[in-house]
C-alpha positions as CSV (number, residue, x, y, z in Angstrom):
1,M,4.8,41.6,-13.4
2,K,4.5,40.2,-17.0
3,E,7.8,38.3,-16.3
4,K,6.6,36.6,-13.1
5,V,3.3,35.4,-15.0
6,N,5.2,33.8,-17.8
7,G,7.8,32.2,-15.2
8,I,4.4,31.0,-12.9
9,I,3.3,29.4,-16.3
10,N,6.2,27.9,-17.8
11,S,7.1,26.5,-13.9
12,L,3.1,25.1,-13.6
13,Y,3.0,23.9,-17.6
14,P,4.8,20.6,-17.2
15,Y,3.3,19.6,-13.7
16,L,-0.4,20.3,-15.8
17,I,0.9,17.6,-18.6
18,A,1.7,15.2,-15.9
19,F,-1.6,15.7,-13.9
20,L,-3.2,15.1,-17.3
21,A,-1.6,11.8,-17.4
22,L,-2.3,11.1,-14.2
23,T,-6.1,11.4,-15.0
24,V,-6.1,9.2,-17.8
25,P,-6.3,6.2,-15.7
26,L,-8.8,7.5,-13.1
27,N,-12.0,9.1,-15.2
28,Y,-12.1,10.7,-18.3
29,R,-14.2,13.4,-16.8
30,Y,-11.2,14.5,-15.1
31,T,-9.0,14.2,-18.1
32,L,-11.5,16.7,-20.0
33,Y,-11.3,19.4,-17.2
34,V,-7.5,19.1,-16.9
35,L,-7.5,19.3,-20.8
36,G,-9.1,22.6,-20.7
37,A,-7.1,24.1,-18.5
38,S,-3.8,22.9,-20.6
39,I,-5.1,24.4,-23.9
40,A,-5.2,27.6,-21.7
41,F,-1.8,27.5,-20.5
42,S,-0.5,26.0,-23.9
43,I,-2.2,28.6,-25.9
44,Y,-0.7,31.6,-23.6
45,M,2.7,30.1,-23.9
46,L,2.5,29.8,-27.9
47,V,1.2,33.4,-28.3
48,K,4.0,34.7,-26.1
49,D,6.7,32.5,-27.9
50,G,5.0,32.5,-31.3
51,G,5.6,28.7,-31.0
52,F,2.2,28.3,-33.3
53,K,4.1,27.2,-36.1
54,D,6.3,25.0,-34.8
55,I,3.0,22.4,-35.1
56,F,4.2,22.5,-39.0
57,K,7.3,20.9,-37.9
58,N,6.1,18.1,-36.1
59,R,4.6,15.6,-38.9
60,L,2.9,13.3,-36.3
61,A,0.8,16.4,-34.9
62,L,0.1,17.3,-38.6
63,G,-1.2,14.0,-39.7
64,V,-3.7,13.6,-36.3
65,V,-5.0,17.3,-37.3
66,L,-5.5,15.9,-40.8
67,L,-7.1,13.1,-39.9
68,W,-9.8,15.0,-37.9
69,L,-10.3,17.8,-40.6
70,F,-10.7,14.8,-43.0
71,Y,-13.6,13.5,-40.8
72,A,-14.9,17.0,-40.8
73,F,-14.9,17.1,-44.3
74,S,-16.9,14.0,-44.4
75,L,-19.9,15.6,-42.9
76,T,-20.2,17.3,-46.4
77,Y,-21.4,13.7,-47.9
78,S,-23.2,12.6,-44.6
79,S,-27.1,12.5,-44.3
80,N,-27.2,12.4,-40.4
81,L,-25.6,15.5,-39.4
82,R,-26.6,15.3,-35.6
83,Y,-24.6,12.0,-35.3
84,G,-21.6,13.4,-37.4
85,L,-21.4,16.4,-35.4
86,N,-21.2,14.5,-32.0
87,D,-18.6,12.0,-33.5
88,I,-16.4,14.9,-34.6
89,F,-16.7,16.6,-31.5
90,Q,-15.7,13.6,-29.3
91,K,-12.9,13.7,-31.8
92,I,-12.2,17.1,-31.2
93,S,-9.0,16.4,-28.9
94,M,-7.3,15.2,-32.3
95,V,-6.9,18.9,-32.3
96,F,-6.4,20.5,-29.1
97,L,-4.1,17.9,-27.9
98,P,-1.4,18.7,-30.6
99,L,-1.3,22.5,-29.3
100,V,-1.2,21.2,-25.9
101,L,2.1,19.3,-26.3
102,I,3.5,21.5,-28.5
103,P,5.2,23.6,-25.4
104,I,6.8,20.2,-24.1
105,A,9.1,19.3,-27.5
106,R,10.3,23.3,-27.0
107,K,11.4,22.7,-23.4
108,P,14.7,21.1,-23.1
109,G,14.0,20.0,-19.8
110,N,10.7,18.7,-20.3
111,K,10.2,16.3,-17.2
112,S,9.3,13.2,-19.3
113,S,9.6,11.1,-16.2
114,L,7.5,13.3,-14.3
115,V,4.7,12.7,-16.6
116,K,5.4,8.9,-17.0
117,N,5.6,8.4,-13.1
118,S,2.1,10.4,-12.7
119,F,0.6,8.1,-15.5
120,L,1.9,4.9,-13.2
121,F,0.5,6.6,-9.9
122,G,-2.8,7.0,-11.7
123,I,-3.0,3.5,-12.6
124,L,-1.8,2.4,-9.0
125,V,-4.5,4.5,-7.3
126,S,-7.4,3.2,-9.8
127,S,-6.2,-0.1,-9.6
128,L,-6.3,-0.4,-6.0
129,F,-9.6,1.4,-5.5
130,F,-11.0,-1.1,-7.7
131,I,-9.9,-4.1,-5.5
132,A,-11.0,-2.4,-2.5
133,R,-14.5,-2.0,-4.1
134,A,-14.7,-5.7,-5.1
135,F,-14.0,-6.6,-1.7
136,V,-16.2,-4.3,0.0
137,N,-19.1,-5.3,-2.5
138,S,-18.4,-9.0,-2.1
139,T,-18.4,-8.8,1.4
140,L,-22.1,-9.4,2.7
141,I,-22.8,-9.0,6.6
142,T,-26.2,-10.7,8.1
143,P,-27.0,-11.7,11.4
144,V,-25.5,-15.0,11.3
145,G,-22.3,-13.7,9.9
146,I,-20.0,-12.5,7.6
147,F,-19.8,-13.7,3.9
148,F,-17.5,-13.7,0.7
149,K,-20.2,-13.6,-2.2
150,P,-18.2,-12.0,-5.3
151,N,-21.1,-13.0,-7.6
152,P,-23.9,-10.0,-7.3
153,V,-27.4,-11.1,-6.4
154,G,-29.6,-12.2,-9.7
155,V,-26.2,-12.3,-11.7
156,P,-24.6,-15.1,-10.7
157,W,-22.5,-15.5,-14.0
158,E,-20.6,-12.2,-13.1
159,N,-18.2,-11.1,-10.4
160,Y,-17.2,-8.1,-8.9
161,F,-13.5,-9.0,-9.5
162,F,-13.7,-9.4,-13.2
163,Y,-14.7,-7.8,-16.4
164,E,-16.8,-4.3,-16.6
165,R,-18.1,-4.9,-12.6
166,F,-14.4,-4.7,-11.9
167,V,-13.1,-1.8,-13.6
168,S,-16.3,0.3,-14.2
169,P,-16.3,3.4,-15.2
170,H,-13.6,2.1,-17.7
171,H,-14.0,-0.5,-20.7
172,P,-12.0,-3.4,-20.1
173,T,-9.6,-3.1,-23.0
174,Y,-8.9,0.7,-22.5
175,Y,-8.1,-0.1,-19.0
176,S,-5.7,-3.1,-20.2
177,M,-4.3,-0.4,-22.5
178,Y,-3.3,1.5,-19.8
179,L,-1.8,-1.5,-18.0
180,A,0.3,-2.5,-20.9
181,L,2.1,1.1,-21.2
182,G,2.6,1.1,-17.5
183,I,4.3,-2.4,-17.7
184,V,6.3,-0.7,-20.5
185,F,7.3,2.7,-18.2
186,I,8.3,0.3,-15.4
187,A,10.4,-1.8,-17.2
188,E,12.1,1.5,-18.9
189,K,12.4,2.7,-15.2
190,I,14.0,-0.8,-14.2
191,K,16.5,-0.7,-17.1
192,H,18.3,2.5,-16.0
193,L,18.1,1.7,-12.3
194,S,21.4,0.7,-10.2
195,R,19.9,-0.1,-6.6
196,L,18.9,-3.7,-6.6
197,K,16.0,-3.1,-3.6
198,V,14.5,-0.5,-5.9
199,K,14.6,-3.0,-8.9
200,V,12.6,-5.4,-6.6
201,Y,9.8,-3.1,-5.9
202,F,9.4,-2.4,-9.9
203,Y,9.3,-5.9,-10.5
204,L,7.0,-6.6,-7.8
205,F,4.8,-3.5,-9.2
206,W,5.2,-5.3,-12.9
207,L,3.7,-8.6,-11.3
208,Y,0.8,-6.9,-9.8
209,L,0.3,-5.2,-13.0
210,L,-0.1,-8.3,-14.8
211,V,-2.7,-9.6,-12.1
212,V,-4.6,-6.5,-12.5
213,A,-4.9,-7.3,-16.1
214,Y,-6.3,-11.0,-15.6
215,F,-9.0,-9.2,-13.3
216,T,-9.8,-7.0,-16.1
217,S,-10.6,-10.2,-18.2
218,S,-10.0,-8.4,-21.5
219,K,-8.8,-11.1,-24.0
220,V,-6.7,-8.8,-26.0
221,G,-5.2,-6.9,-23.1
222,I,-4.2,-10.3,-20.9
223,V,-2.3,-11.5,-24.0
224,L,-0.4,-8.4,-25.5
225,S,0.5,-7.8,-21.7
226,I,2.4,-11.2,-21.5
227,I,3.6,-10.7,-25.1
228,I,4.8,-7.2,-24.2
229,S,6.3,-8.3,-21.1
230,F,7.9,-11.2,-22.8
231,L,9.7,-8.3,-25.4
232,L,10.4,-6.0,-22.3
233,L,12.4,-8.9,-20.4
234,V,14.6,-9.6,-23.7
235,W,15.3,-5.7,-23.6
236,V,15.9,-5.1,-19.8
237,L,18.0,-8.3,-19.4
238,K,19.8,-8.9,-22.6
239,R,23.3,-7.9,-20.9
240,K,22.6,-9.9,-17.7
241,G,23.8,-13.6,-17.6
242,K,22.0,-16.6,-18.7
243,I,20.9,-17.9,-15.4
244,V,19.2,-14.7,-14.5
245,I,17.4,-14.4,-17.9
246,S,16.2,-18.1,-17.7
247,T,14.9,-17.4,-14.2
248,F,12.7,-14.3,-15.0
249,F,11.3,-15.9,-18.2
250,A,10.4,-19.2,-16.0
251,I,8.7,-16.6,-13.8
252,F,6.7,-15.1,-16.3
253,I,6.0,-17.9,-18.3
254,V,4.3,-19.9,-15.3
255,L,2.6,-16.6,-14.6
256,G,1.3,-16.0,-18.1
257,A,0.2,-19.9,-18.4
258,F,-1.8,-19.5,-15.0
259,L,-3.6,-16.1,-16.1
260,I,-4.8,-17.3,-19.6
261,Q,-5.7,-21.2,-18.0
262,N,-7.5,-19.7,-15.0
263,N,-9.3,-16.9,-16.8
264,Y,-12.5,-18.3,-17.5
265,R,-13.4,-15.6,-19.9
266,L,-10.2,-15.7,-22.1
267,S,-10.3,-19.9,-21.9
268,F,-14.0,-19.8,-23.2
269,S,-13.3,-17.1,-26.0
270,I,-10.1,-19.5,-27.5
271,N,-12.3,-22.4,-27.5
272,N,-14.8,-20.9,-29.1
273,V,-12.7,-19.0,-31.5
274,A,-11.1,-22.1,-32.4
275,K,-14.3,-24.0,-33.0
276,Y,-15.7,-20.9,-35.3
277,L,-12.6,-21.1,-37.3
278,N,-12.9,-24.8,-37.9
279,G,-16.2,-24.6,-38.9
280,S,-18.1,-25.8,-36.2
281,R,-21.6,-25.1,-34.9
282,V,-21.2,-22.5,-31.5
283,D,-24.8,-22.9,-29.8
284,D,-23.8,-20.5,-26.5
285,E,-25.8,-17.3,-27.4
286,I,-23.0,-15.7,-24.7
287,A,-20.6,-17.0,-27.1
288,K,-22.0,-16.1,-30.3
289,Q,-22.2,-12.4,-29.1
290,G,-17.9,-12.9,-28.5
291,L,-17.9,-14.2,-31.6
292,V,-20.1,-11.6,-33.6
293,R,-17.0,-9.2,-34.7
294,F,-15.7,-12.0,-36.8
295,E,-19.1,-11.7,-38.6
296,I,-18.9,-8.2,-38.7
297,W,-15.6,-8.5,-40.5
298,R,-16.7,-10.8,-42.8
299,V,-19.8,-8.6,-44.4
300,F,-18.5,-5.2,-44.1
301,P,-17.2,-4.7,-47.2
302,K,-20.9,-5.1,-48.5
303,V,-20.8,-1.0,-47.0
304,F,-19.5,-0.2,-50.2
305,D,-22.2,-1.5,-52.3
306,D,-23.7,1.6,-52.2
307,N,-21.0,4.0,-50.8
308,S,-17.6,5.2,-52.3
309,L,-14.6,3.4,-51.4
310,L,-12.8,5.8,-51.9
311,F,-14.3,8.2,-49.4
312,G,-16.5,6.0,-47.2
313,T,-19.8,6.6,-46.1
314,G,-19.3,10.0,-44.1
315,I,-19.0,10.0,-40.6
316,G,-22.7,10.9,-39.9
317,D,-23.8,7.8,-41.6
318,V,-21.0,4.9,-41.0
319,K,-23.7,3.5,-37.5
320,K,-26.5,3.5,-40.2
321,E,-24.9,1.7,-43.0
322,L,-23.3,-1.0,-40.7
323,V,-26.7,-1.7,-39.2
324,A,-27.8,-1.8,-42.7
325,V,-25.6,-4.4,-43.6
326,Y,-26.0,-6.2,-40.1
327,D,-29.7,-6.4,-41.1
328,K,-29.4,-7.7,-44.3
329,N,-26.9,-10.4,-43.3
330,N,-28.9,-11.4,-40.3
331,I,-26.7,-10.7,-37.7
332,K,-29.3,-10.0,-34.8
333,Y,-27.2,-9.3,-32.1
334,A,-25.2,-6.5,-33.7
335,R,-28.0,-4.9,-35.5
336,D,-29.8,-5.0,-32.4
337,V,-27.2,-3.6,-30.3
338,Q,-25.7,-1.2,-33.4
339,L,-22.1,-2.4,-32.8
340,N,-19.4,-0.4,-35.0
341,A,-17.2,-2.7,-36.5
342,H,-15.0,-3.5,-33.3
343,N,-11.9,-2.8,-35.5
344,Q,-10.5,0.6,-36.2
345,Y,-8.9,0.3,-39.2
346,I,-12.4,-1.4,-40.7
347,Q,-14.3,1.5,-38.7
348,T,-11.9,4.3,-40.6
349,L,-12.3,2.8,-44.1
350,V,-16.0,2.8,-43.5
351,S,-16.1,6.1,-42.3
352,V,-13.8,8.1,-44.4
353,G,-13.0,5.5,-47.2
354,L,-9.3,4.5,-48.2
355,I,-8.1,8.7,-47.9
356,G,-9.0,8.6,-44.2
357,L,-7.6,4.8,-43.7
358,G,-4.3,6.1,-45.5
359,I,-3.9,8.8,-43.0
360,L,-4.3,6.9,-40.1
361,L,-2.0,4.1,-41.4
362,S,0.3,6.8,-42.4
363,I,0.5,8.2,-38.9
364,L,1.5,4.8,-37.5
365,G,3.8,4.0,-40.0
366,Y,5.6,7.1,-39.7
367,A,5.4,6.8,-36.0
368,F,6.9,3.1,-36.2
369,W,9.6,4.7,-38.5
370,L,10.7,7.6,-35.7
371,A,11.0,4.9,-33.2
372,Y,13.2,2.4,-35.3
373,R,15.5,5.5,-36.2
374,K,15.8,6.3,-33.0
375,R,15.5,2.8,-31.3
376,D,13.0,4.2,-29.0
377,M,11.9,1.0,-27.3
378,V,8.8,2.6,-25.3
379,L,7.6,4.3,-28.5
380,F,7.9,1.1,-30.4
381,L,5.8,-0.8,-27.5
382,F,3.2,2.0,-27.5
383,L,2.7,1.6,-31.2
384,I,2.3,-2.3,-31.2
385,I,-0.3,-1.7,-27.9
386,I,-2.1,0.8,-30.2
387,S,-1.7,-1.4,-33.5
388,V,-2.9,-4.7,-31.7
389,N,-6.1,-3.0,-29.8
390,F,-6.8,-1.6,-32.8
391,M,-7.3,-4.8,-34.9
392,F,-10.2,-5.5,-32.1
393,E,-11.7,-2.2,-31.0
394,S,-12.8,0.9,-32.5
395,V,-10.6,2.6,-30.4
396,L,-11.0,6.4,-31.8
397,E,-14.7,5.8,-31.5
398,R,-14.3,6.8,-27.7
399,V,-13.1,9.9,-26.2
400,F,-10.7,8.6,-24.1
401,G,-9.4,6.2,-26.6
402,V,-8.6,9.5,-28.7
403,I,-7.3,10.9,-25.9
404,F,-5.0,7.9,-24.6
405,F,-3.7,7.2,-28.2
406,V,-3.2,11.0,-29.3
407,F,-1.5,12.3,-26.2
408,F,0.9,9.3,-25.7
409,L,1.7,9.3,-29.5
410,L,2.7,13.0,-29.7
411,F,4.2,12.9,-26.1
412,L,6.4,9.8,-26.4
413,S,7.8,11.0,-29.9
414,S,8.1,14.7,-29.1
415,K,11.8,14.7,-28.5
416,S,12.5,12.4,-31.7
417,E,10.0,14.7,-33.7
418,A,12.0,18.0,-32.1
419,K,15.4,16.6,-33.4
420,I,14.1,15.6,-36.8
421,A,12.8,19.0,-37.3
422,S,15.8,20.9,-36.2
423,I,17.6,18.8,-38.8
424,D,15.6,19.4,-41.8
425,S,15.8,23.2,-40.7
């Protein structure tokens, strides 16, 4: 009976991990439920096989857990324990996901393609739902006819097909990260496919995800998706003829130019950033809100006038200290909305100082080295996606940001880490 139970759990485990990947683009609440079941499965498997010690062989997993522990330690010098405990709890998947993913590195047939396919399916389902919802919300049925009105009543500057209205309940930047990684997985499939007809379908899926990225209206998401696509074209087509490469590049250049020029939010932001960097005055209030992160980045060092640079403010006081700096420097919008740093590197530095930032950079640096050593283009491009988004968003301040980062970091590096661990032992 025990062997039968073990067999069932071992068989179901890869599918549970795949289901976890599927829920990431759907809704993080679903992800939390699946994560709970995954924790139970993995703990059972680790107890049965004595695999807990394997976490010490995975340097990335150790780094992630160490970062969470240092966040927890910073509670000892935080005055706002309630806020700090809430933040620590939001980051708890830094501890649980390494446990969940240990067995996948120990199983030779870990069905990584199943996990990637599930993630792609989740993106397809969620994006089709967003498009269908936008069409339904934009369709106005009246006694005199049916009208297409994509602008919500009372807020004509918004659009059901763009930005938060389109991707709700997701944040546009985070959803664009999912799309960028989905493009990487698609390119990986194309590279290993032999049938031309199937390749064409995946190229069309690739183009579709670029269009969805356009609808998200995430500035960094659109630009990054285009850049990632160029890099992937070089990777996929490097052994093809010059005519094929030139044709595909022409298609993506035209599409990229269209996405950038015809997305009002992106072109509007580019123009205002150029004005800001040139020292010109920006009067538009919406534009000022978009540029506020530059003001935050300019003044954040003043946090350390009254706090330790080595240890930071502590996770409980980071918001209070940042808001105090905004207030002193008359950054009204950031103060009123109580914005975070909108940069994960700065957020980590302010929260847990040079020590915490050093741990985070060590995780990323080792992962990049691992990708280079194993010539792992998928892991490398995932790290590019994460590292760039860390520059513009405090990704680890949201539950779904933590889950996305830790899950795919450990999943995509699991084989390489296992090989290095076996060599070292």
